[in-house]
C-alpha positions in Angstrom: 0.0 0.0 0.0 1.2 3.5 -0.8 2.2 5.9 2.0 0.6 8.7 0.1 -2.9 9.2 -1.3 -3.6 9.8 -5.0 -7.1 10.4 -6.2 -7.6 8.8 -9.6 -11.4 8.7 -9.5 -13.0 9.3 -12.9 -9.7 8.2 -14.5 -9.5 5.2 -16.7 -6.3 3.1 -17.0 -5.1 0.4 -19.3 -2.3 -1.8 -17.9 -0.6 -4.4 -20.1 1.0 -7.5 -18.6 -1.3 -7.1 -15.7 -1.9 -10.7 -15.0 1.1 -11.2 -12.6 4.0 -9.5 -10.9 4.5 -5.8 -11.4 1.6 -5.4 -13.8 -0.8 -7.0 -11.3 0.5 -4.7 -8.5 0.1 -1.7 -10.7 -3.5 -2.6 -11.7 -4.5 -3.2 -8.1 -2.9 0.0 -6.8 -4.5 2.2 -9.6 -7.9 0.6 -8.8 -7.4 1.2 -5.0 -6.7 4.9 -5.9 -10.0 5.2 -7.7 -9.2 4.4 -11.4 -11.2 2.1 -13.5 -8.7 -0.4 -14.8 -8.6 -2.4 -18.1 -6.5 -5.5 -17.0 -4.7 -6.8 -20.1 -2.6 -10.0 -20.3 -1.7 -12.6 -22.8 -3.4 -15.1 -20.5 -7.0 -14.2 -20.2 -7.5 -16.4 -17.1 -4.9 -14.4 -15.2 -6.4 -11.1 -16.3 -9.8 -12.3 -15.1 -8.4 -13.3 -11.8 -6.9 -9.8 -11.3 -10.1 -8.1 -12.4 -12.1 -10.2 -10.1 -9.8 -9.3 -7.2 -10.3 -5.6 -8.0 -14.1 -5.9 -8.1 -14.1 -7.9 -4.9 -12.4 -4.9 -3.2 -15.0 -2.5 -4.6 -13.1 -1.3 -7.6 -14.0 -1.3 -11.3 -12.1 -3.5 -13.8 -12.5 -5.4 -17.0 -10.3 -8.3 -18.2 -8.8 -8.2 -21.7 -6.7 -10.7 -23.6 -4.1 -9.7 -26.1 -0.6 -10.3 -27.5 0.9 -6.8 -27.7 3.3 -7.9 -30.4 0.3 -8.3 -32.7 -0.9 -4.9 -33.9 -4.4 -6.1 -34.6 -4.8 -7.6 -31.1 -3.5 -4.3 -29.6 -6.1 -2.3 -31.6 -8.9 -4.7 -30.5 -7.8 -4.5 -26.9 -7.8 -0.7 -26.9 -11.3 -0.6 -28.5 -12.6 -3.0 -25.9 -11.2 -0.8 -23.1 -12.8 2.3 -24.8 -16.2 0.5 -25.3 -16.2 -0.3 -21.6 -14.9 2.9 -20.0 -14.7 5.5 -22.7 -11.7 7.7 -22.6 -8.3 6.2 -21.7 -6.4 8.6 -19.3 -3.5 6.3 -18.2 -1.5 3.7 -20.0 1.1 1.6 -18.1 3.1 -0.8 -20.3 4.2 -3.6 -18.1 4.0 -6.5 -20.6 7.4 -8.1 -21.2 9.3 -11.4 -21.4 12.7 -12.5 -20.2 14.7 -15.6 -21.1 18.2 -16.2 -19.7 20.3 -17.4 -22.5 24.0 -16.6 -23.2 24.6 -14.4 -26.3 26.6 -17.0 -28.1 23.8 -19.6 -27.8 20.5 -17.6 -27.9 18.0 -19.2 -30.3 16.8 -16.9 -33.1 13.1 -17.4 -32.2 13.8 -16.5 -28.5 15.7 -13.4 -29.7 13.0 -12.2 -32.0 10.2 -13.0 -29.6 11.8 -10.9 -26.8 12.3 -8.0 -29.2 8.8 -8.3 -30.6 7.2 -8.1 -27.2 9.5 -5.8 -25.2 10.3 -3.4 -28.1 7.7 -3.7 -30.9 4.8 -4.5 -28.6 5.5 -1.6 -26.3 5.7 0.7 -29.3 2.4 -0.6 -30.8 0.5 0.0 -27.5 2.1 3.4 -27.0 1.4 4.5 -30.6 -2.2 3.4 -30.7 -3.1 4.6 -27.3 -1.2 7.8 -28.0 -3.5 8.5 -31.0 -6.5 8.1 -28.8 -5.1 10.3 -26.1 -4.2 13.0 -28.6 -7.7 13.0 -29.9 -9.2 13.2 -26.4 -7.1 15.9 -24.8 -4.1 14.2 -23.3 -3.0 11.5 -20.9 -0.2 9.8 -19.1 2.0 6.9 -20.5 4.4 5.0 -18.4 6.7 2.3 -19.8 8.4 -0.3 -17.7 12.2 -0.6 -18.5 14.9 -2.1 -16.4 18.3 -1.5 -14.9 19.4 -4.6 -16.9 21.8 -3.1 -19.5 21.0 0.4 -18.4 23.5 0.5 -16.9 24.1 -2.9 -15.4 24.9 -5.9 -17.5 23.3 -9.2 -16.3 24.8 -12.7 -16.4 22.7 -13.8 -19.4 19.8 -12.2 -21.3 20.8 -10.3 -24.4 17.3 -10.3 -25.8 15.8 -8.9 -22.7 18.5 -6.2 -22.3 18.1 -5.1 -25.9 14.3 -4.9 -25.6 14.3 -3.0 -22.3 17.0 -0.6 -23.2 15.1 0.4 -26.4 12.2 1.3 -24.2 14.2 4.2 -22.7 14.9 5.7 -26.1 11.3 5.3 -27.2 10.1 6.9 -24.1 12.3 10.0 -24.6 11.3 10.3 -28.2 7.6 9.8 -27.5 7.7 12.4 -24.8 8.9 15.0 -27.3 6.5 14.1 -30.1 3.4 13.9 -27.8 4.1 16.9 -25.6 1.9 19.2 -27.8 -0.9 16.8 -27.3 -0.8 17.1 -23.5 0.6 13.6 -23.1 3.3 12.9 -20.6 5.6 9.9 -21.2 8.0 8.5 -18.6 9.7 5.2 -17.9 10.5 3.3 -14.7 13.9 1.4 -14.7 13.1 -1.4 -12.3 15.9 -3.0 -10.4 15.9 -6.5 -9.1 12.3 -7.2 -8.1 11.1 -10.4 -6.5 9.2 -11.9 -9.4 9.0 -15.5 -10.7 11.4 -16.3 -13.6 13.5 -13.2 -13.0 17.1 -13.1 -11.8 17.5 -12.2 -8.1 20.2 -10.6 -6.0 21.1 -10.8 -2.4 19.4 -8.2 -0.2 22.8 -6.8 0.9 23.5 -5.7 -2.7 21.1 -2.9 -2.3 21.6 0.2 -0.1 18.3 -0.5 1.7 19.3 -4.1 2.4 16.3 -5.8 0.8 15.1 -7.0 -2.6 12.4 -5.0 -4.2 8.8 -5.9 -4.5 6.2 -5.3 -7.3 4.5 -2.9 -5.0 7.7 -0.8 -4.8 7.5 -0.3 -8.6 3.7 0.3 -8.5 4.1 3.1 -5.9 6.5 4.9 -8.2 4.2 4.5 -11.2 1.2 5.8 -9.1 3.2 9.0 -8.4 3.9 9.4 -12.1 0.2 9.1 -12.8 -0.7 11.8 -10.3 -0.9 15.6 -10.7 2.1 15.8 -8.5 4.2 14.6 -11.5 2.6 17.1 -13.9 6.0 18.7 -14.6 7.8 15.4 -15.3 8.0 14.0 -18.8 10.7 12.3 -20.9 12.3 10.9 -17.8 13.6 7.5 -16.8 13.4 7.0 -13.0 15.4 4.2 -11.5 13.8 2.2 -8.7 16.3 -0.2 -7.4 17.0 0.4 -3.7 20.3 2.1 -4.6 21.8 -1.0 -6.2 23.5 0.7 -9.1 
């Protein structure tokens, strides 16, 4: 739970990759702050589980299924969110994949799939939602990047590093191109977060002597969604407990 209050009532949010981990924490926190949340995930069952949790807590949510690397599925996902809630005020791109393979052995399919999801998919969602926001008066876009490769190499994971590093450049470029449409675009560089299938570090490797949680990232994203961050755009904020 956040240690500060943000009122997002009458705001509608779309969160990709919201079926688990950071995406799930973000969807829950935005809903607890009053936003209506479109919970998107490749796995519809996971999205429905998150949406049901939000509704059980008194929030408003709808579950959506979509592969963000497929432009047509992204367009359909956005239209479903608009049909349900109307305007989209907030987009949080959390969808991403990681596979630990050494550079000299990475399979071409695994390489392309990570780029298609982490880079191409993030772009598709940002572009198509950006068009909607530009037509409707503005909004907030937040992309989930990583400290992996920016600046810290990891033991294995060239596809993940390439994809997540590209998000930083796209965020900066989008912030410039969308500024005149009253759209703020920022990124969070997440450090080592306690999530399944992700590399972990020892708590003593951070200055705060603990490993991060999905809620730590969600809290930073909530701030960037708020009016308190109205003068912040084009930035990449590192949330890693001081590790780097």
